[in-house]
PAZAPA-4460 file (N, C-alpha, C; in steps of 0.05 Angstrom, whole numbers, plus 32768, in hexadecimal, padded with zeros to 4 digits):
% residues 360
    n_x    n_y    n_z   ca_x   ca_y   ca_z    c_x    c_y    c_z   seq   type   mol
   86F9   872B   876F   86FD   8730   8752   86E4   873B   8746     1      M     A
   86E6   8753   873C   86CF   8760   8730   86D6   876C   8716     2      R     A
   86C2   8776   8707   86C7   8783   86EE   86BB   879F   86EF     3      A     A
   86C7   87B1   86DF   86BC   87CC   86DD   86C7   87D7   86C2     4      T     A
   86C3   87F1   86BE   86CF   87FF   86A7   86D7   881B   86B0     5      A     A
   86E7   8829   86A0   86F2   8842   86AA   86DD   8858   86AC     6      T     A
   86C7   8857   869D   86B2   886B   86A1   86A4   8875   8688     7      G     A
   86B2   887C   8673   86A5   8887   865B   8694   8872   864D     8      A     A
   867D   887B   8643   8669   8869   8637   865F   8876   861D     9      W     A
   8657   8866   8609   864D   8871   85F0   8631   887C   85F2    10      P     A
   862A   888D   85E0   860E   8897   85DE   8609   88B0   85EF    11      G     A
   85F0   88B8   85EF   85E8   88D1   85FC   85D0   88CD   860F    12      E     A
   85CA   88B4   8617   85B3   88AF   8627   85BB   88A3   8642    13      H     A
   85BB   88B4   8657   85C6   88AA   8671   85B7   8893   867D    14      P     A
   859C   8893   867A   858D   887D   8686   8593   8862   8679    15      L     A
   8594   8862   865E   859C   8849   8650   85B8   8840   8659    16      E     A
   85CA   8853   865B   85E5   884C   8662   85E7   8841   867E    17      A     A
   85D9   884E   8691   85DA   8844   86AD   85CE   8828   86AF    18      A     A
   85B8   8824   86A0   85AB   8809   86A1   85BD   87F4   8696    19      R     A
   85CB   87FB   8680   85DE   87E7   8674   85F4   87E0   8687    20      A     A
   8600   87F4   8693   8616   87EF   86A6   860D   87DE   86BE    21      V     A
   85F7   87E6   86CA   85EE   87D8   86E1   85E4   87BC   86D9    22      L     A
   85D9   87B9   86C1   85D1   879F   86B8   85E7   878B   86B6    23      G     A
   85FF   8794   86AD   8616   8783   86AA   8626   877F   86C3    24      E     A
   8628   8794   86D3   863B   8794   86EA   862D   8796   8705    25      L     A
   8613   8798   8706   8606   879E   871F   8603   8786   8732    26      G     A
   860D   876F   872B   860B   8758   873D   8624   8757   874F    27      G     A
   8639   874A   8745   8650   8745   8756   8668   8757   874E    28      D     A
   8663   876B   873E   8679   877B   8733   8678   8798   873C    29      H     A
   8685   87AA   872D   8687   87C6   8735   867B   87D8   871F    30      L     A
   8661   87DC   8721   8654   87EE   870D   865E   880B   8712    31      P     A
   865B   881B   86FD   8665   8837   86FE   8650   8849   86F3    32      F     A
   8652   8863   86FB   8640   8877   86EF   864C   887E   86D4    33      A     A
   863D   8878   86BE   8649   887C   86A3   864B   8899   869C    34      P     A
   8660   88A0   868E   8665   88BB   8684   865F   88BA   8666    35      E     A
   8652   88CE   865B   864A   88CE   863F   8656   88E6   8630    36      L     A
   8670   88E5   8629   867D   88FC   861C   8672   8904   8601    37      P     A
   8663   88F2   85F4   8657   88F9   85DA   8643   890F   85DC    38      A     A
   863A   8916   85F4   8627   892C   85F6   8634   8947   85F3    39      R     A
   864F   8948   85F2   865C   8961   85EB   8666   8970   8604    40      G     A
   866B   898B   8601   8676   899B   8617   8666   8998   8631    41      P     A
   8675   8994   8646   8668   8990   8660   8665   8972   8667    42      G     A
   8667   8961   8652   8667   8944   8657   8683   8939   8655    43      A     A
   8696   8949   864E   86B2   8941   864D   86BD   893E   8669    44      D     A
   86D3   892F   866D   86DC   892A   8689   86E3   8944   8698    45      P     A
   86F1   8957   868B   86F8   8970   8699   86DF   8980   869F    46      T     A
   86CC   8982   868C   86B4   8991   8691   86A3   8986   86A7    47      G     A
   86A1   896B   86A7   8691   895E   86BC   869D   8964   86D7    48      R     A
   86B7   8962   86D9   86C4   8967   86F3   86C3   8984   86FB    49      T     A
   86C7   8996   86E8   86C6   89B2   86EE   86AB   89BB   86F8    50      A     A
   8696   89AD   86EF   867B   89B3   86F8   8677   89AD   8715    51      A     A
   8689   899D   8721   8687   8996   873E   8694   89AC   874F    52      L     A
   86A5   89BD   8744   86B4   89D0   8753   86A1   89E3   8762    53      L     A
   86A8   89EA   877B   8698   89FB   878C   86A5   8A17   878C    54      V     A
   8695   8A2B   8785   869E   8A47   8785   86B6   8A4C   8773    55      D     A
   86B9   8A3C   875E   86CD   8A40   874A   86C0   8A3B   872E    56      M     A
   86B0   8A4E   8725   86A2   8A4A   870C   86B5   8A49   86F4    57      P     A
   86AB   8A3B   86DF   86BB   8A38   86C7   86AB   8A3F   86AE    58      V     A
   86B9   8A43   8698   86AC   8A48   867E   86BD   8A3A   8669    59      D     A
   86B0   8A2F   8655   86BF   8A22   863F   86C5   8A36   862A    60      L     A
   86DF   8A3B   8626   86E9   8A4E   8613   86FA   8A40   85FE    61      Q     A
   8703   8A4D   85E9   8712   8A3F   85D4   872A   8A30   85DE    62      P     A
   8737   8A3A   85F3   874F   8A2D   85FE   8747   8A15   860F    63      V     A
   872F   8A14   8619   8726   89FE   862B   8715   8A0A   8642    64      G     A
   8712   89FA   8657   8703   8A04   866E   8714   8A18   867E    65      W     A
   8707   8A2F   8684   8716   8A45   8692   8706   8A4E   86AA    66      R     A
   8715   8A54   86C0   8708   8A5F   86D8   86FF   8A7B   86D2    67      L     A
   86E6   8A81   86DA   86DA   8A9B   86D4   86CB   8AA5   86ED    68      V     A
   86BF   8ABD   86EA   86B0   8AC9   8701   8695   8ABC   8704    69      D     A
   8689   8AB5   86ED   866E   8AAA   86ED   866C   8A92   86DA    70      H     A
   865D   8A7E   86E1   865C   8A66   86D0   8653   8A6D   86B4    71      P     A
   8661   8A61   86A0   8659   8A65   8684   8643   8A52   867C    72      G     A
   8639   8A54   8664   8623   8A44   865A   862B   8A26   865A    73      R     A
   8643   8A20   8652   864B   8A04   8651   864E   89F8   866D    74      D     A
   8656   8A08   8681   8657   89FF   869D   863B   89F9   86A7    75      A     A
   8628   8A0A   86A0   860C   8A05   86A8   8602   89EC   869A    76      Q     A
   860B   89E7   8682   8603   89CF   8674   860F   89B6   8682    77      R     A
   8628   89B8   868A   8634   89A2   8699   8625   899C   86B2    78      A     A
   861C   89B0   86C1   860D   89AC   86D9   85F2   899F   86D3    79      A     A
   85E6   89A7   86BD   85CC   899B   86B5   85D0   897D   86AD    80      S     A
   85E6   8977   869F   85EB   895B   8698   85F0   894B   86B1    81      L     A
   85FE   8956   86C4   8603   8948   86DD   85E9   8940   86EB    82      R     A
   85D6   8953   86EB   85BC   894E   86F8   85AD   8938   86E9    83      T     A
   85AE   8938   86CE   85A1   8923   86BE   85AE   8908   86C3    84      A     A
   85C9   8908   86C6   85D7   88EF   86CB   85CF   88E3   86E6    85      D     A
   85CE   88F5   86FA   85C6   88EC   8715   85AA   88E1   8716    86      L     A
   8598   88EE   8708   857C   88E4   8707   857B   88C9   86F9    87      D     A
   858A   88C6   86E3   858A   88AC   86D5   8596   8896   86E7    88      A     A
   85AC   889D   86F4   85B9   8889   8706   85A6   8881   871C    89      L     A
   8598   8894   8728   8585   888E   873D   856F   887B   8734    90      A     A
   8565   8880   871C   8550   886F   8711   855A   8853   870A    91      E     A
   8571   8851   86FD   857C   8837   86F5   8585   8827   870E    92      A     A
   858E   8835   8723   8598   8827   873A   8584   8825   8751    93      A     A
   856B   8829   874B   8556   8828   8760   8557   880D   876D    94      D     A
   855B   880D   8787   855D   87F4   8797   8578   87E6   8796    95      G     A
   858B   87F2   8788   85A5   87E5   8786   85B5   87E8   87A0    96      Y     A
   85C2   87D2   87A8   85D4   87D2   87BE   85EF   87C6   87B6    97      T     A
   8605   87D4   87BA   861F   87CA   87B2   8631   87E0   87AA    98      G     A
   8649   87D9   87A0   865D   87ED   8799   8654   87FD   8780    99      P     A
   865D   8816   877F   8656   8827   8768   866E   883A   8764   100      L     A
   8678   883C   874C   868F   884D   8746   8687   8866   8738   101      K     A
   8693   887C   8741   8690   8896   8734   86AC   889E   8729   102      L     A
   86AD   88B0   8715   86C6   88B8   870A   86C9   88D7   870A   103      Q     A
   86E1   88E0   870F   86E7   88FD   8710   8703   8901   8707   104      V     A
   8709   8918   86FA   8724   891F   86F3   8732   8929   870D   105      V     A
   874A   891F   8711   8758   8926   872A   8763   8942   872A   106      G     A
   876C   894B   8742   8773   8968   8745   878A   8971   8733   107      P     A
   879D   895F   872D   87B4   8969   871D   87AE   8969   86FF   108      W     A
   879F   8956   86F6   8797   8957   86DA   8782   896D   86D6   109      S     A
   8772   8972   86EA   875F   8988   86E7   876E   89A3   86E6   110      L     A
   8782   89A6   86F8   8791   89BF   86F8   87A1   89C3   86DF   111      A     A
   87A8   89AD   86D2   87B7   89AE   86B8   87A4   89B3   86A1   112      A     A
   878A   89B1   86A5   8777   89B3   868F   8766   89CD   8691   113      S     A
   8763   89D7   86A9   8753   89F0   86AD   8765   8A08   86AD   114      V     A
   875C   8A1D   86A1   876C   8A36   869D   8764   8A4B   86B1   115      W     A
   8778   8A5A   86BA   8773   8A71   86CC   8763   8A86   86BD   116      L     A
   8756   8A99   86CC   8745   8AAD   86BF   8754   8ABD   86A9   117      P     A
   876D   8AC2   86AE   877E   8AD0   869A   8799   8AC2   869A   118      R     A
   879F   8AB4   8684   87B9   8AA8   8682   87BA   8A8A   8681   119      G     A
   87CC   8A7E   8691   87D4   8A63   868F   87C1   8A4F   869C   120      E     A
   87C9   8A36   869A   87BA   8A21   86A8   87BC   8A24   86C6   121      R     A
   87A8   8A1A   86D5   87A7   8A1E   86F2   87BF   8A11   8700   122      A     A
   87CB   89FC   86F4   87E0   89EE   8701   87F9   8A00   8705   123      V     A
   87FB   8A15   86F6   8813   8A26   86F8   8812   8A38   8711   124      V     A
   87FB   8A3B   871C   87F7   8A4D   8733   87F2   8A3C   874C   125      D     A
   8804   8A3C   875F   8801   8A2B   8777   87E8   8A31   8786   126      D     A
   87E1   8A4A   8789   87C9   8A51   8797   87B0   8A48   8789   127      G     A
   87AF   8A4C   876F   8798   8A43   875F   8795   8A25   8760   128      A     A
   87AB   8A17   875E   87AA   89F9   875F   87A0   89F0   877A   129      A     A
   87A9   89FE   878F   87A0   89F7   87AA   8782   89FC   87AD   130      R     A
   8778   8A13   87A3   875C   8A1A   87A4   874B   8A06   8794   131      D     A
   8756   89FE   877D   8748   89EB   876C   8745   89D0   877A   132      L     A
   875A   89C7   8788   8758   89AF   8797   8742   89B1   87AD   133      L     A
   8742   89C6   87BC   872E   89C9   87D1   8712   89CA   87C6   134      G     A
   870F   89D8   87B0   86F4   89DA   87A3   86EC   89BF   8799   135      S     A
   86FE   89B0   878D   86F8   8995   8783   86F0   8982   8799   136      L     A
   86FF   8983   87AF   86F8   8971   87C6   86DC   8978   87D0   137      V     A
   86D6   8991   87D4   86BC   8999   87DE   86A6   8990   87CA   138      E     A
   86AB   8994   87B0   8697   898C   879C   8693   896E   879B   139      G     A
   86A9   895F   879E   86A7   8942   879E   8698   8938   87B6   140      L     A
   869C   8944   87CD   868D   893C   87E5   866F   8941   87E1   141      L     A
   8668   8957   87D4   864C   895C   87CF   8641   8948   87BA   142      R     A
   8651   8943   87A6   8649   8931   8790   8644   8914   879B   143      H     A
   8657   890A   87AB   8653   88F0   87B6   863C   88EE   87C9   144      T     A
   8637   8904   87D8   8620   8905   87EA   8606   8904   87D9   145      A     A
   8605   8911   87C2   85EE   8910   87B1   85E9   88F4   87A7   146      D     A
   85FF   88E7   879E   85FC   88CB   8794   85F3   88B9   87AA   147      V     A
   85FE   88BC   87C2   85F6   88AB   87D9   85D9   88AF   87E0   148      Q     A
   85CF   88C8   87DD   85B3   88CD   87E3   85A1   88C0   87CE   149      R     A
   85A9   88C1   87B5   8599   88B6   87A0   859A   8898   879D   150      L     A
   85B1   888D   87A5   85B6   8870   87A4   85BF   8867   87C0   151      V     A
   85AE   8866   87D4   85B6   8863   87EF   85C4   8848   87F5   152      P     A
   85C1   8834   87E3   85CE   881B   87E8   85EA   8819   87DB   153      G     A
   85F3   882F   87CF   860D   882F   87C1   8624   8832   87D4   154      A     A
   8639   8822   87D0   8652   8825   87DE   8666   8832   87CA   155      Q     A
   866B   884C   87CE   8677   885C   87B9   8696   8859   87B7   156      L     A
   869F   8858   879F   86BC   885A   8798   86BF   886F   8783   157      L     A
   86D1   8883   8788   86D6   8898   8775   86F0   8892   8766   158      V     A
   86EF   888F   874C   8707   888B   873C   8712   88A7   8734   159      Q     A
   872A   88AD   873D   8736   88C7   8739   8749   88C4   8721   160      V     A
   8742   88D0   870B   8752   88CD   86F2   8767   88E3   86F1   161      D     A
   8780   88DB   86EE   8797   88EE   86EC   87A7   88E9   86D2   162      E     A
   879B   88EE   86BB   87A9   88E9   86A2   87C2   88FB   869D   163      P     A
   87C2   8911   86AB   87D8   8924   86A7   87EC   8925   86BE   164      S     A
   87EA   8912   86D0   87FB   8913   86E8   8819   8912   86E1   165      L     A
   8821   8900   86D0   883D   88FF   86C9   8847   8917   86BB   166      T     A
   8836   8923   86AA   883E   893C   869C   8841   8952   86B0   167      A     A
   8830   8953   86C4   8832   8967   86DA   884C   8963   86EA   168      V     A
   8852   894A   86F0   886A   8945   8700   8884   8949   86F1   169      L     A
   8883   8946   86D7   889B   8949   86C6   889F   8965   86BA   170      E     A
   888B   8977   86BF   888D   8991   86B3   8889   8991   8695   171      G     A
   8876   8980   868B   8871   897E   866F   8856   8989   8666   172      R     A
   8848   8997   8679   882F   89A3   8671   8835   89BC   8660   173      V     A
   882A   89BF   8648   8831   89D5   8637   8826   89F0   8641   174      P     A
   8834   8A05   863B   882A   8A20   8641   8814   8A28   862E   175      T     A
   8808   8A3F   8632   87F3   8A48   8621   87FC   8A4C   8604   176      A     A
   8815   8A54   8600   8820   8A58   85E5   8826   8A3D   85D8   177      S     A
   882A   8A29   85E8   8832   8A0F   85DD   884F   8A0C   85D8   178      G     A
   885E   8A22   85DC   887B   8A21   85D7   888B   8A19   85EF   179      W     A
   8880   8A1D   8607   888E   8A17   861F   8880   8A01   862F   180      G     A
   888B   89FC   8647   887F   89E8   8659   887E   89F4   8675   181      R     A
   8869   89EE   8683   8866   89F8   869E   8878   89E9   86B1   182      L     A
   8880   89F6   86C7   8893   89E9   86DA   8886   89D0   86E6   183      R     A
   8896   89BE   86EE   888D   89A5   86FA   8882   89AA   8716   184      A     A
   886F   8999   871E   8865   8999   8739   8874   8984   874A   185      V     A
   887C   898C   8761   888A   897A   8773   8879   8961   877A   186      D     A
   8886   894A   877A   8877   8931   877F   886A   8931   879A   187      A     A
   8877   893C   87AF   886B   893C   87C9   8852   894D   87CA   188      Q     A
   8854   8964   87BC   883C   8975   87BB   8825   8967   87AC   189      R     A
   882C   8959   8797   8817   894B   8788   880B   8935   879A   190      A     A
   881C   8927   87A9   8812   8912   87BA   8800   891E   87D0   191      R     A
   8808   8934   87DC   87F9   8940   87F2   87DD   8948   87E8   192      D     A
   87DB   8952   87D0   87C1   895A   87C5   87AF   8942   87C2   193      A     A
   87BA   892D   87B7   87AA   8914   87B3   87A2   8908   87CE   194      L     A
   87B4   890A   87E2   87AD   8900   87FC   8797   8910   8809   195      R     A
   8797   892A   8804   8781   893B   880F   8766   8932   8803   196      D     A
   8766   892C   87E9   874E   8924   87DC   8745   8909   87E5   197      L     A
   8757   88F5   87E5   874F   88DA   87EE   8747   88DA   880B   198      T     A
   8755   88EA   881B   874E   88EA   8838   8733   88F6   883D   199      G     A
   872C   890B   882F   8712   8917   8833   86FB   8904   882B   200      A     A
   86FF   88F6   8815   86EB   88E3   880C   86E9   88CB   881F   201      L     A
   8700   88C2   8829   8700   88AC   883C   86F1   88B3   8855   202      R     A
   86F5   88CC   885F   86E6   88D5   8876   86C8   88D6   8872   203      A     A
   86C0   88D8   8859   86A3   88D8   8852   8699   88BB   884B   204      A     A
   86AB   88A7   884F   86A3   888C   8849   86A5   8884   882C   205      G     A
   86B4   8892   881D   86B7   888D   8800   86D3   8883   87FA   206      V     A
   86D5   886C   87EC   86EF   8862   87E4   86F8   8870   87CA   207      R     A
   8712   886E   87C4   871D   887B   87AD   872F   8868   879D   208      T     A
   8730   886C   8783   8743   885E   8771   8750   8873   8760   209      A     A
   876B   8871   875E   877A   8885   874E   8782   8878   8734   210      L     A
   877B   8887   871F   8781   887D   8704   8794   8890   86F6   211      R     A
   87AD   8888   86F2   87C0   8897   86E2   87C3   888A   86C7   212      C     A
   87BA   8897   86B2   87B9   888A   8698   87D3   888F   8688   213      T     A
   87E8   8897   8695   8802   889B   8688   8818   888E   8698   214      A     A
   8815   8873   869E   8829   8867   86AF   8843   8861   86A0   215      P     A
   8859   8863   86AE   8872   885A   86A3   8872   883B   86A1   216      A     A
   8884   8831   8691   8886   8815   868D   8879   880B   8674   217      G     A
   886E   881F   8664   8864   8818   8649   8876   8828   8636   218      R     A
   8879   881E   861E   888C   8829   860C   8881   8843   85FF   219      A     A
   8893   8858   85FE   888E   886F   85EE   8879   8882   85F7   220      G     A
   8877   889A   85EA   8861   88AC   85EF   8866   88C0   8605   221      G     A
   8856   88D5   8604   8856   88E9   8619   883A   88F0   861F   222      T     A
   8835   88F9   8638   8819   88FF   8640   8811   891A   8638   223      A     A
   87F8   891D   862F   87EE   8938   8629   87E7   8947   8642   224      P     A
   87E1   8960   863F   87DB   8971   8657   87C1   896B   8663   225      A     A
   87AE   8960   8655   8794   895C   8660   8787   8942   8656   226      G     A
   8771   893A   8662   8764   8921   865B   8757   8923   863F   227      P     A
   8757   890D   8631   8749   890C   8617   872B   8908   861C   228      S     A
   871D   8903   8606   8700   8901   8607   86F7   88EB   861A   229      K     A
   8706   88D5   861B   86FE   88C0   862D   8711   88BD   8645   230      D     A
   8723   88D1   8649   8735   88D1   8660   874E   88C2   865B   231      G     A
   8754   88BA   8642   876D   88AB   863D   8784   88BE   8639   232      A     A
   879C   88B3   863D   87B4   88C2   8638   87CB   88AF   8631   233      S     A
   87E1   88BA   8627   87F7   88A9   861F   880B   88A6   8635   234      S     A
   8821   8899   862F   8834   8891   8644   8848   88A6   864B   235      S     A
   8856   88A2   8661   886B   88B5   8669   8881   88A5   8676   236      S     A
   8898   88B3   867B   88B0   88A5   8685   88B1   88A5   86A4   237      S     A
   88A1   88B6   86B1   88A2   88B7   86CE   888D   88A4   86DA   238      T     A
   8896   8892   86EB   8883   887F   86F7   8873   888E   870D   239      S     A
   8858   888D   870A   8848   889A   871F   8841   8887   8736   240      P     A
   8849   886E   8734   883E   885A   8747   8848   885E   8764   241      W     A
   8861   8866   8769   8868   886B   8785   8858   8881   8791   242      P     A
   8852   8896   8782   8841   88AC   878B   8825   88A2   8790   243      L     A
   881A   8894   877D   87FE   888B   877F   87FA   8878   8795   244      L     A
   880E   8866   879A   880B   8852   87AF   880A   8860   87CB   245      R     A
   8815   8878   87CD   8816   8885   87E8   8803   889D   87E9   246      T     A
   87EF   889D   87D7   87DD   88B4   87D6   87C3   88B0   87E5   247      S     A
   87C1   889A   87F3   87AA   8895   8804   8792   8888   87F5   248      G     A
   8795   8881   87DC   8780   8874   87CD   877C   8857   87D6   249      A     A
   8764   884D   87D2   875F   8831   87D8   8766   881E   87C1   250      D     A
   8766   8829   87A9   876B   8819   8791   877C   8829   877D   251      A     A
   878A   881A   876C   8799   8826   8756   878E   881A   873C   252      L     A
   878A   882C   8729   877F   8823   870F   8795   8822   86FB   253      V     A
   879B   880B   86F0   87B0   8807   86DC   87A3   8804   86C1   254      V     A
   879B   881A   86B5   878D   8819   869C   87A0   8823   8686   255      A     A
   87A3   8814   8671   87B4   881B   865B   87B2   8806   8646   256      G     A
   87BE   8809   862F   87BC   87F6   861A   87C8   87DB   8620   257      P     A
   87B9   87C5   8622   87C4   87AB   8628   87D9   87A2   8613   258      P     A
   87D8   87AF   85FB   87EB   87A8   85E6   8807   87B1   85EE   259      S     A
   8809   87C3   8601   8823   87CD   860B   8825   87C6   8629   260      R     A
   882C   87AE   8630   882B   87A5   864B   883D   87B5   865E   261      P     A
   8835   87B5   8677   8845   87C2   868C   885F   87B4   868F   262      L     A
   8874   87C3   8697   888E   87B7   869B   888E   87A8   86B5   263      S     A
   88A3   8798   86B9   88A6   8789   86D2   88A9   879C   86E9   264      S     A
   88B7   87B3   86E5   88BB   87C6   86FB   88A0   87D1   8704   265      A     A
   888E   87D7   86F2   8874   87E1   86FA   8864   87CC   8708   266      V     A
   8865   87B3   86FE   8857   879D   870B   8862   8799   8728   267      W     A
   887B   879D   872C   8886   879B   8747   887B   87B1   8759   268      E     A
   8878   87CA   874D   886B   87DF   875D   884E   87D8   8764   269      E     A
   8840   87CC   8751   8825   87C4   8756   8823   87AD   876A   270      L     A
   8837   879C   876A   8837   8786   877E   883A   8792   879A   271      A     A
   884A   87A7   879C   884D   87B4   87B6   8832   87C1   87BF   272      E     A
   8824   87CC   87AB   880A   87D7   87B1   87F7   87C2   87BB   273      A     A
   87F7   87AA   87AE   87E7   8794   87B7   87EE   878C   87D4   274      L     A
   8807   878A   87D9   8810   8782   87F4   8807   8796   8809   275      E     A
   8805   87B0   8801   87FC   87C5   8813   87DD   87C6   8816   276      A     A
   87D0   87B4   8807   87B3   87B2   8809   87A3   87C1   87F4   277      G     A
   87B0   87CD   87E1   87A2   87DB   87CC   8793   87C7   87BA   278      H     A
   877C   87D1   87AF   876E   87C3   879A   877B   87CC   8780   279      E     A
   877C   87BA   876C   8787   87C0   8752   8771   87BD   873D   280      L     A
   876D   87D2   872D   875B   87D1   8716   876D   87CE   86FE   281      H     A
   876C   87B8   86F0   877E   87B2   86DA   876F   87B4   86C0   282      L     A
   8779   87C6   86AE   876D   87CB   8694   8774   87B6   8680   283      G     A
   8766   879F   8681   876D   8788   8670   875E   8788   8655   284      V     A
   8749   8798   8652   873A   8798   8639   8742   87B0   8628   285      L     A
   874D   87AB   8610   8758   87BF   85FE   8741   87CC   85EE   286      D     A
   8737   87E2   85F8   8720   87EF   85EB   8727   87FA   85CF   287      V     A
   873E   8808   85CB   8745   8811   85B0   8745   87FB   859C   288      P     A
   874E   87E3   85A4   874E   87CD   8591   8732   87C5   858A   289      A     A
   8720   87C5   859D   8704   87BF   8597   86F8   87D4   8585   290      L     A
   86FE   87ED   858A   86F4   8803   8579   86FE   8800   855D   291      A     A
   8716   87F4   855A   8722   87F0   853F   8718   87D7   8531   292      G     A
   8705   87C9   853E   86FA   87B2   8530   8703   8797   853B   293      G     A
   8714   8796   854F   871E   877D   855A   8707   876F   8569   294      A     A
   8706   8755   8569   86F1   8747   8578   86F6   8748   8596   295      P     A
   86E1   8744   85A5   86E5   8742   85C2   86F8   872B   85C9   296      L     A
   870B   8730   85DA   871D   871A   85E2   870E   8705   85F2   297      P     A
   8718   86ED   85F0   870C   86D7   8600   8712   86DC   861D   298      E     A
   8701   86D0   862E   8706   86D1   864B   8722   86C7   8652   299      V     A
   872A   86B2   8645   8745   86A7   864B   875B   86BB   8646   300      S     A
   8758   86CC   8631   876D   86E0   862B   876D   86F5   8641   301      A     A
   8756   86FE   864A   8754   8712   865F   875F   8706   8679   302      L     A
   875A   86ED   867E   8764   86E0   8696   8782   86DF   8695   303      L     A
   878D   86D8   867E   87AA   86D6   867B   87B8   86F1   867F   304      A     A
   87AA   8707   8678   87B6   8722   867B   87BA   8728   8698   305      A     A
   87AB   871B   86AA   87AF   871F   86C7   87C2   8709   86D2   306      V     A
   87BD   86F1   86CB   87CC   86DA   86D7   87E9   86DA   86CE   307      R     A
   87EF   86E3   86B5   880A   86E2   86AB   881E   86F1   86BD   308      G     A
   881B   870B   86C0   882D   871A   86D2   8829   8712   86EF   309      P     A
   8811   870A   86F7   880C   8701   8712   881E   86EA   871A   310      W     A
   881E   86D6   8708   882E   86BE   870D   884C   86C4   870C   311      D     A
   8854   86D6   86F9   8871   86DC   86F6   887C   86EA   870F   312      R     A
   886B   86F9   871C   8873   8708   8734   8871   86F6   874D   313      L     A
   8865   86DF   874A   8861   86CD   8761   884B   86D7   8774   314      G     A
   8838   86E6   876A   8822   86EF   877B   880F   86D8   8781   315      L     A
   8803   86D9   8798   87F1   86C4   87A0   87D6   86C6   8793   316      S     A
   87CA   86AF   878D   87AF   86AF   8782   879B   86BC   8795   317      A     A
   87A1   86BA   87AF   878F   86C6   87C3   878D   86E5   87C0   318      S     A
   87A2   86F1   87B4   87A2   870E   87B0   8791   8717   8798   319      Q     A
   8787   8704   8789   8776   870B   8772   875C   8718   877B   320      L     A
   8755   8715   8795   873D   8722   879E   8740   8741   87A0   321      D     A
   8759   874A   879B   875E   8767   879B   875D   8772   877E   322      Q     A
   8755   8762   876B   8756   8769   874F   873A   8770   8744   323      V     A
   8739   8786   8735   8721   878E   8725   872B   8790   8709   324      V     A
   871E   8781   86F6   8725   8783   86DA   8715   879A   86CE   325      V     A
   8722   87AA   86BD   8715   87C1   86B2   871F   87C5   8695   326      T     A
   8716   87DB   8689   871D   87E1   866D   8736   87F2   866C   327      T     A
   8743   87F3   8655   875B   8803   8651   8754   8821   8650   328      S     A
   873D   8827   8645   8733   8842   8643   8715   8841   8646   329      T     A
   8708   8858   8644   86EB   8858   8644   86DF   884A   862B   330      G     A
   86C5   8844   862C   86B8   8835   8617   86A9   8847   8603   331      L     A
   86AE   8861   8604   869E   8874   85F4   86A1   886F   85D6   332      A     A
   86B8   8864   85CD   86BC   8860   85B0   86AD   8848   85A5   333      A     A
   86A1   8838   85B6   8692   8821   85AD   8675   8827   85A9   334      L     A
   8666   8815   859E   8649   8817   859D   863E   880F   85B9   335      S     A
   8626   8817   85C0   861B   880E   85DA   861A   87F0   85DD   336      P     A
   8613   87E2   85C7   8612   87C5   85C8   862E   87B9   85CD   337      A     A
   8642   87C4   85BF   865E   87BA   85C2   8668   87C0   85DE   338      A     A
   8662   87D8   85E8   866A   87DF   8603   865E   87CC   8618   339      A     A
   8644   87C6   8614   8637   87B3   8627   8643   8798   8625   340      T     A
   864A   878F   860D   8657   8774   860A   8672   8774   8617   341      A     A
   8681   878B   8615   869B   878C   8622   8699   8789   8640   342      A     A
   8685   8796   864C   8681   8793   8669   867B   8776   8670   343      L     A
   866A   8769   865F   8663   874D   8665   867C   873B   8664   344      G     A
   868E   8741   8650   86A6   8730   864E   86B8   8735   8666   345      R     A
   86BB   874E   866F   86CB   8754   8686   86BF   8746   869F   346      L     A
   86A5   8746   86A2   8698   8739   86B9   869E   871B   86B8   347      A     A
   869E   870F   86A0   86A4   86F3   869E   86C1   86ED   86A6   348      A     A
   86D3   86FF   869E   86EF   86FC   86A6   86F3   86FE   86C4   349      A     A
   86E5   8711   86D0   86E6   8714   86EE   86DB   86FB   86FB   350      A     A
   86C6   86F0   86F1   86BB   86D7   86FC   86CF   86C0   86FA   351      D     A
   86DE   86BF   86E3   86F2   86AB   86E0   8709   86AE   86F4   352      A     A
   8711   86C7   86F9   8725   86CD   870D   871B   86C4   8729   353      L     A
   8702   86C8   872E   86F7   86C1   8747   86F9   86A2   874C   354      R     A
   86F6   8693   8736   86F9   8676   8738   8716   866F   873E   355      E     A
   8729   867D   8731   8745   8678   8736   874B   867D   8754   356      V     A
   8740   8693   875E   8745   869B   877A   873A   8685   878C   357      H     A
   8722   867B   8786   8715   8667   8797   8725   864D   8797   358      A     A
   8733   8647   8781   8743   862F   8780   875D   8632   878E   359      E     A
   8765   864B   8795   877D   8650   87A3   8795   8650   8792   360      G     A
***
């Protein structure tokens, strides 16, 4: 039982952020490389991930990030921010040994967010989407190698964020005009792409966690075409869990508003994932509520958010060692002090779960 967060962090100072995260989570938990979207273009999830692409330069245009012949100014800025983040992480994690989580936008949400040189989003073009996947995999392998070199004691886990996956599968990604919708992507093709990515990282000794922020089983809403500032998205009617369970990932991230609990059907899907050996990252801390002025929930409330459905499904306490408690969204909307306190509370909840596990 460990604690982590989805990735986004408040402020514009990477060294302060990395020190705060490692200070709260660097013992028995799962620290992460903080993302700082407040720094603007190039620090957003899509821009950060696009900066990893190999031989597929991008430029930020009014419509969004677009594939171009030569990197634009904002793409160069994204690369510069990445370098600064890596330097800060290396300094903050000097001598650190243990797990470390990185975050990246997944291939389907990236293809739904990045535009072709002339025309539509990359997801509409099978060849472009395939090239984007290959470029992303190569870039991720380089990125994880850089992190491993700078933090040699780190055991890396890459969280692959797919906020637009259900929109892609259902054919709900809007066209450039906004009046139409792009055709749906076949589920098998989507699964194969994710398996290519997770398999390549596994071969490099890197574990993966898949985060779909638009799971079925919550009431209402539709998923947007791309990730928001902190990577959040709304709900959809298509359950992604059968696809995600068979995508080769080591963990599934169930992040969403705790005020809208998952349905019994989704929990049954997650129980199957547990039985298959997957780790589950459960988003038990409601960040939008905190940003709206709500107090930090007590450890007992966070514990109940896990134990309630756990007990109803008849899951064993011994399986709690496959649980990581996390946030419903990124922490960028909070103050640095509030974000740090949130991590501390999650760590306390994970410690409490560890005691439950020890008691059997």
